[in-house]
C-alpha positions, -999 to +999 in steps of 0.1 A: +293-032+827+329-028+818+348+006+824+364+003+790+330+011+774+325+046+755+310+072+774+306+109+777+289+136+757+265+127+728+244+144+705+209+133+691+196+147+657+160+139+646+138+154+620+104+135+616+074+134+594+060+165+612+085+185+596+086+211+620+122+213+635+154+198+638+155+181+674+191+186+686+198+172+719+230+170+741+232+142+764+257+127+789+257+090+791+279+070+815+291+034+812+260+021+825+240+039+798+223+062+820+213+093+805+214+131+817+195+153+792+218+185+794+203+209+768+185+209+735+173+233+707+147+228+680+155+251+653+130+252+626+131+237+592+134+265+565+101+266+542+120+261+510+138+230+526+103+217+541+089+219+505+117+201+492+114+173+515+076+170+511+078+169+474+100+138+475+087+119+506+048+124+490+061+112+457+056+145+438+092+144+425+118+116+423+145+133+404+178+118+416+195+153+412+169+166+437+173+140+460+211+144+461+207+183+465+183+175+496+207+152+512+234+176+511+212+206+523+201+185+552+236+178+562+245+215+562+213+221+583+222+193+608+259+206+610+245+242+616+223+227+645+253+208+661+275+240+659+248+260+674+241+235+705+281+233+708+285+271+712+258+275+733+273+250+759+308+261+754+319+226+740+344+220+713+336+190+689+364+170+700+347+165+735+315+146+717+320+110+715+293+105+688+263+121+669+234+098+666+215+111+635+183+096+623+180+116+593+149+126+573+127+097+562+116+102+525+106+067+519+095+039+541+079+008+528+087-021+549+057-042+534+072-040+499+090-065+479+117-061+488+113-041+519+132-006+521+137+027+539+156+057+530+166+083+554+186+114+540+211+135+557+244+117+549+261+105+581+296+100+562+294+141+550+281+150+585+309+132+605+335+152+583+319+183+581+312+188+620+346+168+628+323+144+655+318+105+647+282+101+634+260+069+635+233+067+610+211+046+591+195+030+622+165+011+605+184-007+578+198-038+596+164-044+615+146-046+581+175-067+569+164-094+593+127-093+585+117-063+609+099-030+602+128-008+610+102+008+634+092+017+658+127+017+674+117+040+704+101+015+729+139+004+743+147+040+750+112+046+766+117+017+786+152+028+797+139+062+807+105+051+821+099+016+833+092+011+869+086-021+883+051-031+895+035-003+873+021-010+837+032+023+816+027+032+783+046+060+763+028+079+736+052+094+709+031+122+691+052+131+663+038+133+628+030+095+630+019+083+665+037+054+682+032+037+718+057+019+737+040-007+761+062-012+794+050-041+813+055-041+851+075-074+846+099-056+820+084-069+788+083-044+762+058-041+732+054-011+709+036-001+674+027+027+653-009+037+657-015+059+629-013+099+624-005+122+655+002+154+636+008+148+600-026+152+585-036+182+608-003+199+596-005+192+560-042+203+561-036+237+578-007+243+553-028+240+523-059+255+535-044+284+560-006+286+549+001+280+586+028+254+594+005+241+622-027+245+640-014+268+672-029+259+703-055+239+681-073+271+674-085+264+641-097+227+650-117+243+680-135+267+657-148+236+638-174+207+645-167+171+642-179+153+615-190+118+625-197+104+591-160+115+580-145+103+611-163+068+603-148+068+568-113+075+580-117+049+607-123+022+579-086+026+566-074-010+562-039-005+575-057+003+613-068-035+613-034-049+606-019-067+635+016-055+650+043-055+640+033-025+618+047+009+611+037+036+587+044+073+577+035+099+548+035+072+523+001+063+532-012+092+556-011+121+531-033+147+515-039+125+485-052+099+510-074+120+526-089+134+494-102+101+488-127+107+517-135+144+512-135+150+473-172+143+469-183+161+501-191+198+510-172+197+547-161+231+558-123+227+559-122+239+599-147+207+605-122+186+585-093+200+608-116+193+640-122+156+626-086+152+618-076+158+654-104+133+668-091+107+641-055+109+657-071+107+693-093+079+684-069+056+669-043+062+695-070+053+722-081+023+702-046+010+700-040+016+738-076-001+746-063-030+722-030-037+733-027-022+766-059-020+785-042-025+820-021+008+815-018+025+848-002+055+835+007+070+799+035+094+793+034+117+764+062+130+743+067+148+708+053+177+692+016+169+697+021+174+735+014+210+726-018+205+710-042+209+740-073+198+719-054+165+710-045+159+749-078+169+759-092+140+738-066+116+748-074+123+786-111+117+776-104+085+756-076+067+772-078+041+799-047+054+817-042+089+831-022+111+810+011+128+820+035+149+796+068+138+796+080+171+814+061+157+845+094+135+847+118+161+841+123+156+803+110+178+777+087+163+752+108+178+726+139+161+737+131+123+739+133+113+704+163+130+695+178+119+727+169+082+717+192+084+688+220+094+710+215+067+732+214+043+704+245+057+689+261+049+724+249+015+722+260+009+685+296+021+696+295-005+724+284-035+704+247-035+720+218-044+700+192-015+694+160-033+684+133-053+699+124-083+677+090-085+696+083-049+684+096-046+648+093-083+638+129-089+631+142-123+634+170-113+660+183-086+681+210-068+662+232-036+663+218-008+647+234+019+626+265+028+604+294+041+620+311+071+605+345+075+620+366+105+617+404+109+611+427+136+624+427+154+592+390+156+591+390+171+625+415+197+617+398+206+585+360+204+597+358+240+603+366+247+565+341+222+552+310+234+533 
Protein backbone atom coordinates (compact mmCIF):
# COMPACT_ATOMS: atom_id res chain seq x y z
CA UNK A 1 0.00 0.00 0.00
CA UNK A 2 1.01 3.62 -0.47
CA UNK A 3 3.19 5.14 2.22
CA UNK A 4 0.91 8.20 2.08
CA UNK A 5 -1.90 6.39 3.84
CA UNK A 6 -3.10 7.71 7.18
CA UNK A 7 -1.61 5.57 9.93
CA UNK A 8 -0.86 5.89 13.64
CA UNK A 9 -2.92 5.79 16.82
CA UNK A 10 -6.68 5.25 16.58
CA UNK A 11 -9.36 4.93 19.24
CA UNK A 12 -12.48 2.78 18.94
CA UNK A 13 -15.69 3.41 20.89
CA UNK A 14 -18.59 1.00 21.19
CA UNK A 15 -21.73 0.81 23.29
CA UNK A 16 -23.94 -2.07 22.25
CA UNK A 17 -27.34 -3.54 22.93
CA UNK A 18 -26.12 -5.12 26.17
CA UNK A 19 -25.71 -1.61 27.66
CA UNK A 20 -23.04 -2.77 30.06
CA UNK A 21 -20.10 -0.48 29.35
CA UNK A 22 -18.37 1.89 26.95
CA UNK A 23 -15.70 -0.24 25.31
CA UNK A 24 -12.85 2.20 24.63
CA UNK A 25 -9.79 0.80 22.86
CA UNK A 26 -6.45 2.23 21.73
CA UNK A 27 -4.90 0.73 18.59
CA UNK A 28 -1.89 1.43 16.46
CA UNK A 29 -2.58 0.84 12.79
CA UNK A 30 0.17 0.86 10.18
CA UNK A 31 0.07 1.62 6.45
CA UNK A 32 -0.97 -1.96 5.67
CA UNK A 33 -3.85 -1.86 8.10
CA UNK A 34 -2.16 -4.19 10.55
CA UNK A 35 -3.45 -3.57 14.04
CA UNK A 36 -1.80 -3.68 17.42
CA UNK A 37 -4.12 -3.53 20.42
CA UNK A 38 -2.36 -1.30 22.95
CA UNK A 39 -4.87 -0.74 25.73
CA UNK A 40 -8.56 -0.67 26.55
CA UNK A 41 -10.96 0.36 29.27
CA UNK A 42 -14.60 -0.58 29.81
CA UNK A 43 -16.23 2.06 32.04
CA UNK A 44 -19.75 1.15 33.11
CA UNK A 45 -22.68 3.09 31.71
CA UNK A 46 -24.33 4.97 34.62
CA UNK A 47 -27.70 3.53 35.63
CA UNK A 48 -29.67 6.69 34.87
CA UNK A 49 -28.17 6.90 31.38
CA UNK A 50 -28.78 3.20 30.78
CA UNK A 51 -32.43 3.61 31.73
CA UNK A 52 -32.77 6.55 29.35
CA UNK A 53 -31.31 4.49 26.49
CA UNK A 54 -33.67 1.61 27.24
CA UNK A 55 -36.70 3.91 27.36
CA UNK A 56 -35.95 5.18 23.87
CA UNK A 57 -34.66 1.99 22.24
CA UNK A 58 -37.61 -0.03 23.58
CA UNK A 59 -40.14 2.56 22.45
CA UNK A 60 -41.25 3.59 25.95
CA UNK A 61 -40.64 7.22 25.02
CA UNK A 62 -40.19 8.87 21.63
CA UNK A 63 -40.04 12.47 22.84
CA UNK A 64 -37.63 14.42 20.66
CA UNK A 65 -36.39 16.40 23.69
CA UNK A 66 -35.41 13.15 25.44
CA UNK A 67 -33.61 11.89 22.35
CA UNK A 68 -31.68 15.16 21.93
CA UNK A 69 -30.63 15.20 25.58
CA UNK A 70 -29.53 11.57 25.41
CA UNK A 71 -27.47 12.36 22.31
CA UNK A 72 -25.51 15.00 24.23
CA UNK A 73 -25.19 12.87 27.38
CA UNK A 74 -23.66 10.08 25.33
CA UNK A 75 -21.13 12.47 23.78
CA UNK A 76 -20.13 13.66 27.23
CA UNK A 77 -19.67 10.08 28.38
CA UNK A 78 -17.66 9.14 25.29
CA UNK A 79 -15.44 12.20 25.67
CA UNK A 80 -14.77 11.30 29.30
CA UNK A 81 -13.84 7.73 28.33
CA UNK A 82 -11.47 8.92 25.60
CA UNK A 83 -9.88 11.38 28.02
CA UNK A 84 -9.34 8.63 30.58
CA UNK A 85 -7.75 6.34 28.01
CA UNK A 86 -5.44 9.11 26.77
CA UNK A 87 -4.37 10.04 30.31
CA UNK A 88 -3.74 6.42 31.20
CA UNK A 89 -1.40 6.09 28.22
CA UNK A 90 0.29 9.48 28.49
CA UNK A 91 -1.03 10.63 25.12
CA UNK A 92 -2.31 14.01 23.97
CA UNK A 93 -5.35 14.29 21.71
CA UNK A 94 -3.16 15.54 18.88
CA UNK A 95 -1.39 12.18 18.73
CA UNK A 96 -4.59 10.36 17.74
CA UNK A 97 -5.39 10.14 14.03
CA UNK A 98 -9.11 9.50 14.57
CA UNK A 99 -11.80 8.06 16.78
CA UNK A 100 -14.07 5.42 15.26
CA UNK A 101 -17.31 5.80 17.22
CA UNK A 102 -20.21 3.45 16.63
CA UNK A 103 -22.53 5.38 18.92
CA UNK A 104 -25.56 3.90 20.66
CA UNK A 105 -28.18 2.27 18.46
CA UNK A 106 -31.67 3.24 19.60
CA UNK A 107 -33.54 2.03 16.50
CA UNK A 108 -32.55 -0.41 13.78
CA UNK A 109 -35.18 -1.33 11.23
CA UNK A 110 -33.57 -2.55 8.00
CA UNK A 111 -36.74 -4.30 6.85
CA UNK A 112 -39.02 -1.26 7.20
CA UNK A 113 -40.15 0.87 4.27
CA UNK A 114 -38.02 2.90 4.06
CA UNK A 115 -35.26 1.12 5.99
CA UNK A 116 -33.61 3.12 8.76
CA UNK A 117 -31.17 2.97 11.62
CA UNK A 118 -30.30 5.53 14.28
CA UNK A 119 -27.19 5.73 16.44
CA UNK A 120 -26.89 8.51 19.02
CA UNK A 121 -23.62 10.05 20.18
CA UNK A 122 -23.11 12.94 17.76
CA UNK A 123 -19.78 12.52 15.96
CA UNK A 124 -19.49 16.22 15.10
CA UNK A 125 -19.92 17.25 18.70
CA UNK A 126 -17.53 14.55 19.93
CA UNK A 127 -14.82 15.67 17.49
CA UNK A 128 -15.10 19.25 18.64
CA UNK A 129 -15.32 18.38 22.31
CA UNK A 130 -12.29 16.10 22.46
CA UNK A 131 -10.25 17.71 19.65
CA UNK A 132 -9.85 14.54 17.57
CA UNK A 133 -11.27 13.73 14.13
CA UNK A 134 -14.21 11.38 14.57
CA UNK A 135 -15.72 8.90 12.12
CA UNK A 136 -19.29 7.85 12.94
CA UNK A 137 -22.57 6.71 11.33
CA UNK A 138 -21.00 3.59 9.88
CA UNK A 139 -24.27 1.84 9.00
CA UNK A 140 -26.06 4.47 6.92
CA UNK A 141 -24.27 4.10 3.57
CA UNK A 142 -24.63 0.32 3.49
CA UNK A 143 -28.37 0.71 4.05
CA UNK A 144 -28.56 3.32 1.29
CA UNK A 145 -27.40 0.63 -1.11
CA UNK A 146 -29.95 -1.91 0.07
CA UNK A 147 -27.98 -3.54 2.89
CA UNK A 148 -28.98 -4.36 6.44
CA UNK A 149 -26.23 -2.09 7.82
CA UNK A 150 -25.16 -5.11 9.88
CA UNK A 151 -23.28 -7.10 10.76
CA UNK A 152 -20.14 -5.12 9.95
CA UNK A 153 -17.80 -7.26 12.03
CA UNK A 154 -16.95 -10.03 9.50
CA UNK A 155 -14.42 -7.94 7.55
CA UNK A 156 -12.50 -7.10 10.73
CA UNK A 157 -12.80 -10.63 12.04
CA UNK A 158 -11.29 -11.82 8.77
CA UNK A 159 -8.50 -9.28 9.18
CA UNK A 160 -7.71 -10.58 12.67
CA UNK A 161 -8.36 -14.29 12.48
CA UNK A 162 -8.31 -15.59 8.90
CA UNK A 163 -5.86 -18.42 8.43
CA UNK A 164 -5.45 -20.04 5.05
CA UNK A 165 -6.49 -23.67 5.04
CA UNK A 166 -8.69 -23.47 8.17
CA UNK A 167 -12.44 -22.87 8.27
CA UNK A 168 -13.04 -20.60 11.23
CA UNK A 169 -16.00 -18.79 12.68
CA UNK A 170 -15.99 -15.84 15.06
CA UNK A 171 -18.94 -15.62 17.46
CA UNK A 172 -19.59 -12.15 18.85
CA UNK A 173 -21.64 -12.39 22.05
CA UNK A 174 -22.91 -8.88 22.66
CA UNK A 175 -26.53 -8.08 23.37
CA UNK A 176 -27.21 -9.72 20.01
CA UNK A 177 -25.10 -12.60 18.72
CA UNK A 178 -23.57 -12.61 15.29
CA UNK A 179 -21.24 -15.02 13.54
CA UNK A 180 -18.53 -14.35 10.98
CA UNK A 181 -17.77 -17.31 8.73
CA UNK A 182 -14.15 -17.25 7.55
CA UNK A 183 -13.76 -19.84 4.80
CA UNK A 184 -10.34 -21.33 4.27
CA UNK A 185 -10.23 -19.95 0.71
CA UNK A 186 -10.73 -16.37 1.93
CA UNK A 187 -14.48 -16.06 1.34
CA UNK A 188 -16.44 -14.32 4.10
CA UNK A 189 -20.04 -14.74 5.25
CA UNK A 190 -21.87 -13.56 8.34
CA UNK A 191 -25.21 -12.98 9.99
CA UNK A 192 -26.98 -12.08 13.22
CA UNK A 193 -28.25 -15.21 14.92
CA UNK A 194 -30.55 -13.72 17.60
CA UNK A 195 -30.08 -12.92 21.29
CA UNK A 196 -26.83 -13.40 23.17
CA UNK A 197 -27.06 -11.42 26.41
CA UNK A 198 -29.92 -9.03 25.79
CA UNK A 199 -32.84 -11.10 27.10
CA UNK A 200 -30.92 -12.54 30.05
CA UNK A 201 -29.76 -9.07 31.08
CA UNK A 202 -33.20 -7.51 30.77
CA UNK A 203 -34.87 -10.33 32.69
CA UNK A 204 -32.49 -10.25 35.66
CA UNK A 205 -32.73 -6.45 35.83
CA UNK A 206 -36.50 -6.69 36.04
CA UNK A 207 -36.63 -9.62 38.45
CA UNK A 208 -33.49 -9.21 40.59
CA UNK A 209 -32.46 -5.57 40.05
CA UNK A 210 -29.05 -6.74 38.89
CA UNK A 211 -27.26 -5.53 35.77
CA UNK A 212 -26.39 -9.05 34.62
CA UNK A 213 -26.27 -12.63 35.86
CA UNK A 214 -22.71 -12.74 37.23
CA UNK A 215 -21.09 -16.10 36.48
CA UNK A 216 -24.59 -17.34 35.51
CA UNK A 217 -25.37 -18.02 39.19
CA UNK A 218 -29.09 -17.32 38.83
CA UNK A 219 -29.44 -19.30 35.60
CA UNK A 220 -27.63 -22.27 37.15
CA UNK A 221 -30.09 -22.21 40.07
CA UNK A 222 -32.99 -22.75 37.66
CA UNK A 223 -34.17 -25.59 35.46
CA UNK A 224 -34.50 -25.61 31.70
CA UNK A 225 -38.15 -25.37 30.67
CA UNK A 226 -38.42 -27.35 27.39
CA UNK A 227 -41.91 -26.14 26.48
CA UNK A 228 -40.91 -22.48 26.84
CA UNK A 229 -37.74 -23.11 24.84
CA UNK A 230 -39.77 -24.69 22.03
CA UNK A 231 -42.13 -21.72 21.96
CA UNK A 232 -39.23 -19.25 21.81
CA UNK A 233 -37.67 -21.22 18.97
CA UNK A 234 -40.85 -20.74 16.91
CA UNK A 235 -39.96 -17.04 16.45
CA UNK A 236 -40.35 -16.47 12.65
CA UNK A 237 -37.27 -14.22 12.42
CA UNK A 238 -35.07 -17.25 13.16
CA UNK A 239 -36.27 -18.90 9.95
CA UNK A 240 -35.35 -15.95 7.74
CA UNK A 241 -32.43 -16.48 5.41
CA UNK A 242 -29.41 -14.14 5.48
CA UNK A 243 -28.72 -11.34 5.04
CA UNK A 244 -30.44 -10.47 8.29
CA UNK A 245 -29.88 -8.44 11.43
CA UNK A 246 -31.88 -7.74 14.56
CA UNK A 247 -31.87 -5.92 17.89
CA UNK A 248 -33.94 -4.90 20.92
CA UNK A 249 -36.73 -3.74 18.61
CA UNK A 250 -37.63 -7.44 18.39
CA UNK A 251 -35.95 -9.24 21.27
CA UNK A 252 -37.14 -7.48 24.42
CA UNK A 253 -39.26 -8.13 27.50
CA UNK A 254 -42.48 -7.27 25.68
CA UNK A 255 -41.65 -9.99 23.15
CA UNK A 256 -40.79 -12.41 25.96
CA UNK A 257 -44.07 -11.61 27.69
CA UNK A 258 -46.01 -13.15 24.79
CA UNK A 259 -44.55 -16.53 25.76
CA UNK A 260 -44.70 -16.37 29.56
CA UNK A 261 -47.71 -14.25 30.52
CA UNK A 262 -50.05 -17.26 30.50
CA UNK A 263 -47.63 -19.53 32.35
CA UNK A 264 -46.50 -20.10 35.91
CA UNK A 265 -42.80 -20.60 35.26
CA UNK A 266 -40.39 -19.67 38.04
CA UNK A 267 -38.29 -16.60 37.15
CA UNK A 268 -35.01 -18.50 37.65
CA UNK A 269 -36.23 -21.20 35.25
CA UNK A 270 -36.96 -18.52 32.67
CA UNK A 271 -33.39 -17.23 33.10
CA UNK A 272 -31.98 -20.71 32.57
CA UNK A 273 -34.16 -21.16 29.49
CA UNK A 274 -33.11 -17.79 28.04
CA UNK A 275 -29.47 -18.85 28.34
CA UNK A 276 -30.30 -22.07 26.51
CA UNK A 277 -32.20 -20.10 23.87
CA UNK A 278 -29.10 -18.03 23.09
CA UNK A 279 -26.88 -21.13 22.93
CA UNK A 280 -29.29 -23.12 20.74
CA UNK A 281 -29.97 -20.33 18.23
CA UNK A 282 -26.24 -19.64 17.84
CA UNK A 283 -25.43 -23.34 17.45
CA UNK A 284 -28.30 -23.84 14.99
CA UNK A 285 -26.93 -21.01 12.82
CA UNK A 286 -23.47 -22.59 12.87
CA UNK A 287 -24.87 -25.98 11.88
CA UNK A 288 -26.92 -24.36 9.10
CA UNK A 289 -24.36 -21.99 7.62
CA UNK A 290 -20.92 -23.18 8.76
CA UNK A 291 -21.12 -26.92 9.48
CA UNK A 292 -17.54 -27.50 8.35
CA UNK A 293 -16.06 -25.03 10.86
CA UNK A 294 -12.87 -26.27 12.48
CA UNK A 295 -12.45 -23.51 15.09
CA UNK A 296 -14.87 -21.11 16.76
CA UNK A 297 -13.50 -17.94 18.37
CA UNK A 298 -15.64 -16.11 20.91
CA UNK A 299 -15.55 -12.39 21.70
CA UNK A 300 -17.88 -9.94 23.42
CA UNK A 301 -19.27 -9.77 26.94
CA UNK A 302 -20.93 -13.17 26.70
CA UNK A 303 -17.47 -14.70 26.86
CA UNK A 304 -17.74 -14.20 30.63
CA UNK A 305 -20.96 -16.19 30.98
CA UNK A 306 -19.65 -19.66 31.89
CA UNK A 307 -22.98 -21.43 31.37
CA UNK A 308 -23.44 -19.96 27.91
CA UNK A 309 -19.89 -20.94 26.94
CA UNK A 310 -20.38 -24.42 28.43
CA UNK A 311 -23.53 -24.97 26.38
CA UNK A 312 -21.93 -23.63 23.20
CA UNK A 313 -19.04 -26.04 23.67
CA UNK A 314 -21.55 -28.87 23.90
CA UNK A 315 -23.67 -27.76 20.94
CA UNK A 316 -21.15 -26.31 18.48
CA UNK A 317 -19.73 -28.54 15.73
CA UNK A 318 -16.37 -26.79 16.17
CA UNK A 319 -14.15 -26.48 19.27
CA UNK A 320 -14.62 -23.18 21.11
CA UNK A 321 -11.81 -20.77 22.00
CA UNK A 322 -12.10 -17.38 23.73
CA UNK A 323 -10.33 -14.61 21.78
CA UNK A 324 -7.75 -14.05 24.52
CA UNK A 325 -6.39 -17.46 23.47
CA UNK A 326 -5.19 -15.51 20.41
CA UNK A 327 -3.92 -12.59 22.48
CA UNK A 328 -6.90 -10.21 22.20
CA UNK A 329 -9.34 -9.46 25.03
CA UNK A 330 -12.94 -10.31 24.13
CA UNK A 331 -13.89 -6.84 25.41
CA UNK A 332 -11.73 -5.07 22.84
CA UNK A 333 -12.59 -6.58 19.49
CA UNK A 334 -15.83 -4.81 18.58
CA UNK A 335 -14.58 -1.36 19.63
CA UNK A 336 -11.31 -2.12 17.85
CA UNK A 337 -13.31 -2.86 14.72
CA UNK A 338 -14.64 0.70 14.60
CA UNK A 339 -11.16 2.12 15.03
CA UNK A 340 -10.05 -0.03 12.09
CA UNK A 341 -13.09 0.93 10.03
CA UNK A 342 -12.27 4.58 10.72
CA UNK A 343 -8.77 3.91 9.35
CA UNK A 344 -10.32 2.43 6.20
CA UNK A 345 -12.72 5.36 5.85
CA UNK A 346 -9.95 7.96 6.10
CA UNK A 347 -8.02 6.04 3.47
CA UNK A 348 -10.94 5.69 1.06
CA UNK A 349 -11.45 1.94 1.48
CA UNK A 350 -14.80 0.14 1.61
CA UNK A 351 -15.87 -1.25 4.96
CA UNK A 352 -18.84 -3.46 4.17
CA UNK A 353 -19.19 -6.94 2.62
CA UNK A 354 -22.22 -7.03 0.29
CA UNK A 355 -22.50 -10.81 0.63
CA UNK A 356 -23.00 -10.30 4.38
CA UNK A 357 -25.19 -7.20 4.57
CA UNK A 358 -27.08 -7.58 1.30
CA UNK A 359 -25.94 -4.23 -0.11
CA UNK A 360 -25.63 -4.06 -3.88
CA UNK A 361 -22.06 -2.74 -3.78
CA UNK A 362 -19.01 -2.20 -1.63
CA UNK A 363 -18.91 1.28 -0.14
CA UNK A 364 -16.87 3.52 2.14
CA UNK A 365 -18.60 3.67 5.51
CA UNK A 366 -19.00 6.51 7.96
CA UNK A 367 -19.14 10.30 8.14
CA UNK A 368 -15.85 12.08 8.82
CA UNK A 369 -16.02 14.89 11.36
CA UNK A 370 -12.76 16.77 11.05
CA UNK A 371 -11.38 19.30 13.51
CA UNK A 372 -9.92 22.73 12.95
CA UNK A 373 -7.12 24.49 14.81
CA UNK A 374 -9.56 26.52 16.87
CA UNK A 375 -11.44 23.34 17.85
CA UNK A 376 -8.22 21.77 19.07
CA UNK A 377 -7.28 24.82 21.14
CA UNK A 378 -10.72 25.07 22.72
CA UNK A 379 -11.50 21.38 23.14
CA UNK A 380 -10.42 21.28 26.77
CA UNK A 381 -12.99 23.99 27.55
CA UNK A 382 -15.91 22.32 25.73
CA UNK A 383 -18.71 20.94 27.84
